[in-house]
C-alpha positions as CSV (number, residue, x, y, z in Angstrom):
1,M,-13.5,-72.7,-128.4
2,S,-14.8,-74.7,-131.3
3,D,-15.3,-77.7,-129.0
4,Y,-18.1,-75.8,-127.2
5,T,-21.6,-75.3,-128.2
6,K,-22.9,-71.7,-128.8
7,Y,-24.7,-71.8,-125.4
8,Q,-21.5,-73.0,-123.6
9,Q,-19.5,-70.2,-125.4
10,N,-22.0,-67.7,-124.1
11,I,-21.6,-68.9,-120.5
12,I,-17.8,-68.8,-120.7
13,K,-17.9,-65.3,-122.2
14,N,-20.3,-64.0,-119.5
15,Y,-18.1,-65.5,-116.8
16,Y,-15.0,-63.7,-118.0
17,N,-17.0,-60.5,-118.5
18,N,-18.2,-60.6,-114.9
19,R,-15.1,-62.0,-113.3
20,D,-14.4,-58.8,-111.3
21,N,-17.9,-58.7,-109.9
22,I,-17.7,-62.4,-109.0
23,A,-14.3,-61.8,-107.2
24,L,-15.7,-58.8,-105.4
25,Q,-18.8,-60.6,-104.2
26,R,-16.7,-63.6,-103.0
27,A,-14.3,-61.2,-101.2
28,Q,-17.2,-59.6,-99.4
29,E,-18.5,-63.0,-98.3
30,L,-15.0,-64.0,-97.0
31,V,-14.8,-60.8,-94.9
32,T,-18.0,-62.0,-93.1
33,E,-16.4,-65.4,-92.6
34,L,-13.3,-63.8,-91.2
35,Y,-15.3,-62.0,-88.5
36,L,-16.9,-65.3,-87.5
37,S,-13.9,-67.8,-87.7
38,E,-10.9,-68.6,-85.6
39,G,-7.7,-70.6,-85.8
40,K,-7.0,-72.7,-88.9
41,K,-10.3,-71.9,-90.5
42,R,-9.5,-68.2,-90.3
43,E,-6.1,-68.8,-91.9
44,K,-7.8,-70.6,-94.7
45,H,-10.2,-67.7,-95.3
46,W,-7.3,-65.3,-95.4
47,K,-5.6,-67.3,-98.0
48,A,-8.7,-67.5,-100.2
49,L,-9.3,-63.8,-99.7
50,A,-5.8,-63.0,-100.8
51,G,-6.5,-64.8,-104.1
52,H,-9.6,-62.9,-104.7
53,L,-8.0,-59.6,-103.9
54,E,-5.2,-60.4,-106.5
55,K,-7.9,-61.0,-109.1
56,L,-9.3,-57.6,-108.3
57,G,-5.9,-56.0,-108.9
58,V,-4.9,-55.2,-105.4
59,R,-1.1,-55.0,-105.0
60,Q,0.7,-57.9,-103.2
61,V,2.2,-55.4,-100.7
62,T,-1.3,-54.3,-99.7
63,I,-2.5,-57.9,-99.4
64,D,0.5,-58.8,-97.2
65,H,-0.1,-55.8,-95.0
66,L,-3.8,-56.8,-94.5
67,I,-2.9,-60.3,-93.6
68,E,-0.2,-59.2,-91.2
69,Q,-2.7,-56.8,-89.5
70,N,-5.3,-59.6,-89.3
71,K,-8.1,-57.1,-89.0
72,P,-11.2,-57.8,-91.2
73,E,-12.3,-54.2,-90.8
74,L,-9.4,-53.0,-92.9
75,V,-10.3,-55.5,-95.7
76,A,-14.0,-54.4,-95.4
77,N,-12.9,-50.8,-96.0
78,L,-10.8,-51.7,-98.9
79,I,-13.5,-53.8,-100.5
80,Q,-16.0,-50.9,-100.0
81,T,-13.7,-48.6,-101.9
82,L,-13.2,-51.2,-104.7
83,G,-17.0,-51.6,-105.0
84,K,-17.5,-47.9,-105.8
């Protein structure tokens, strides 16, 4: 990290300290997008959501089950429990 200024180092450190919160917020946004989208766009949102759920520590089996069910309500309930 010696190539970065003190200010840049602070930004990077803060990002990694808040990574879980960032992933949770983005997952919440993607659930909203799932409710509103159809077709290929919906598949794209599911793929992005799976990545954010992995970052939050959700097991792959659970993620696969949510994608298979294709119900945003289930994801919303999971995210609500993760947020507590």
